[in-house]
C-alpha positions in Angstrom: -15.9 83.2 61.7 -18.7 81.0 63.2 -22.2 81.9 62.2 -24.5 83.3 64.8 -27.3 81.1 66.1 -29.8 83.2 64.1 -27.8 82.7 60.9 -27.5 79.0 61.5 -31.3 78.7 62.2 -32.0 80.7 59.0 -29.7 78.4 57.0 -31.3 75.3 58.3 -34.8 76.6 57.7 -33.8 77.5 54.1 -32.4 74.0 53.5 -35.5 72.3 54.8 -37.8 74.6 52.8 -35.8 74.1 49.6 -36.0 70.3 49.6 -38.9 68.1 48.6 -37.1 64.9 49.2 -39.1 63.0 51.9 -36.1 60.7 52.7 -33.9 63.7 53.6 -36.7 65.4 55.6 -37.4 62.2 57.5 -33.7 61.7 58.3 -33.3 65.3 59.4 -36.4 65.0 61.6 -35.1 61.7 63.1 -31.7 63.2 63.8 -33.1 66.4 65.3 -35.6 64.4 67.5 -32.8 62.0 68.6 -30.4 64.9 69.5 -33.1 66.6 71.5 -34.0 63.4 73.3 -37.5 63.4 71.9 -37.4 59.7 71.0 -35.8 56.7 72.6 -34.0 54.3 70.3 -36.7 51.7 71.0 -39.3 54.0 69.6 -37.4 54.3 66.3 -37.3 50.5 65.7 -39.9 48.8 63.6 -42.4 46.4 65.3 -40.5 43.5 63.7 -37.2 44.7 65.1 -38.7 45.2 68.5 -40.1 41.6 68.4 -36.7 40.2 67.4 -35.0 42.0 70.3 -37.7 40.8 72.7 -37.2 37.2 71.5 -33.5 37.5 72.1 -34.1 38.8 75.6 -36.6 36.0 76.3 -34.0 33.5 75.0 -31.4 35.0 77.3 -33.6 34.8 80.4 -34.5 31.2 79.6 -30.8 30.3 79.2 -31.0 29.6 75.5 -27.6 31.0 74.7 -24.4 30.1 73.0 -20.9 30.8 74.2 -18.6 33.1 72.2 -16.4 30.0 71.4 -19.5 28.1 70.0 -20.5 31.0 67.8 -16.9 31.5 66.5 -16.6 27.8 65.7 -19.9 27.9 63.8 -18.8 31.0 61.8 -15.4 29.4 61.0 -17.1 26.2 59.8 -19.4 28.3 57.5 -16.5 30.3 56.1 -14.3 27.3 55.3 
């Protein structure tokens, strides 16, 4: 039998209160915020990750790209 919403909330609250592991608490907070729509994916990225993505977008706009075939050939060469 499925738990009531009140029971589920109580269980979640108990689990949060019973842990002192900051990694678990951060992951739960992230998941909860993401599921509620509180944060965009962009906001969850580090500044370095945001800069790398921005660099990639700048390269794309400037035409600095490689075709799928070029990338595959380079990967094949590295693996052989």
